[in-house]
N, C-alpha and C positions, 0 to 999 in steps of 0.2 A: 573881573566882574563886568558884564556887559551893561549897556544902558537900560535894558528892560529889567534886569535884576536890581539895579540901583533904584529904578523907579518904583518897583514893588516894595523895596525896603523903606524908601522914603514915605510912601503912601501908608504902609503898615505903622510907621512911627507916628503919623499924624492922626490916625483913627484912635479915639479914646478907648480905653480898656473896656468900659461899660458897654460900648456898642458891639463888641464881639464876644464878650463874656456870656456864658450861659447862666441864666437866672437860677438861683438856688431853690426853685420851686419843684417839689416832688408831688406827683399826682398818683392817687390810689383810689381804687373802687369807683371808677367813673361809670355811671349807668343811667339809662333812661327807661322808665317803665312804659310798657306798651299801652297805648291809648285805644279807645274805641275806633272802629273803622271810620274814616273820613274826618278824624279830629284835625283841627287846625292849630292846636297848641299842645305842647308836651312839656314835661319838666325834666331837668337834668340834675343829677346828684353826684357828688365827688368829695373826696377829702384832699385838701391842699396843705402841704407842709413846707414851711420855710426853713431850709437847712443852712441858710447863710447867716452872716453876722449883721446884716442890715435889714430893716423892714422892707417888705414887698407890698406895693399897692397895685391892685388889679383895678383898672379903670373900666373895662368892658370885656365882652366875649363876642366871638363871631363864629359862624359855621357855614360852609358852602352848602350844607343840606337844608338850611332854613333861611327864610327871608329876613328874619329878625331874631336876635338873641339879646336878652337883657338879664340882669341880676336882680332877683327879688328876695324879699324876706316876708314870711308869714309870722304874725304875732297875734296874741290873744289880747283884745281890748274890750273891757267890760263884758267878758264872756262871749265875745264874737270874734271869730277868726278874721283877721284883716291882712291884706297883702299890699306891700309898697315896694316900689323900685328903689334899689340902692345905687347911689352915684359911684361908689367904689367899695372895695373890700381891702382892709389892711391886715397883713399877717406879720406879727412881731418875729424877730429873730428866734429861731427854735420853736416857734409856735405853729399851730395848725388851725385850719378853719374847715368845718364840715358843712357841706351843702347836703341837706337831708329832708325827707318828708316832714312837713309841719314846721320848717324853719327856713333857713337860707336855701335858695335853689336857683337854677337857671330857668328862665322862661324861653322855650324854643318854639317860635311861632312861624307860621306859613311854611310848612314843609314843602320842599320842591319835588318830592316823590314819596311814594308809600314808605312808611317806616314799619318794618316787620321785626318780630323777635329774632334775635341773633345778629341783626344788622350792626355794623360798626360805623359810628358817626364821629367825624372829626370836628373838634371844637378847639378854638385857639383863645387863650386868655390874653388880653392886651394889657401890658403893664404901663405904668405912668410914663416911663421913658420911651414907650413905643415898641419895646420888644414884645414878641409873641411867644407864648408857651403852648405848644400843641398837646392835646389830649385826645385819646380815643375812647369814646363812650360806647358801651354795648347795650343794645335794647333788650330788656328782660321781660319775659312774658308774665311771670308770677306777680300777682298783686298790682299789676300796672294800672288797671282802671281805678282801683280804690285809691292809690297814691296820687294820681293826677286829680281825681275829683276832690280829695281832701285839700290839696293845696290851692285849688282854684274855685272852690264853691262860693267863696265870699269875697271875691275881688271887688274893691270899692269902685 
């Protein structure tokens, strides 16, 4: 075994397993409804499932297609729809979390280019330990304007 091979083995032994392990986060049905032309904010919906034995905490999300991405939740308070930013989202082992119209969702703000139906938008979920889980969201034309306006009509 040469020096380079030994060095690689030593380095591999020093890196903690969590730093290289793939998070057990499964992503399904990731989509963004089409917004009116010139819109500066979009919503993102997805189902996230934790197939691992430990809880998963999502601290934030990011996308090269948007200037800002945050996690929000819409709730009904005294008959009025309210939206608030969430600091994190926890997913229990074996559990799932749905980001859906009228509930938890991604706020995708300041698009860097036009967002057209059929476009594929990359979003990364950032976990508490710094790992990133990539997802591809598809822009859907059907009901896009209604879904965006319902989520954001009563932003405090």
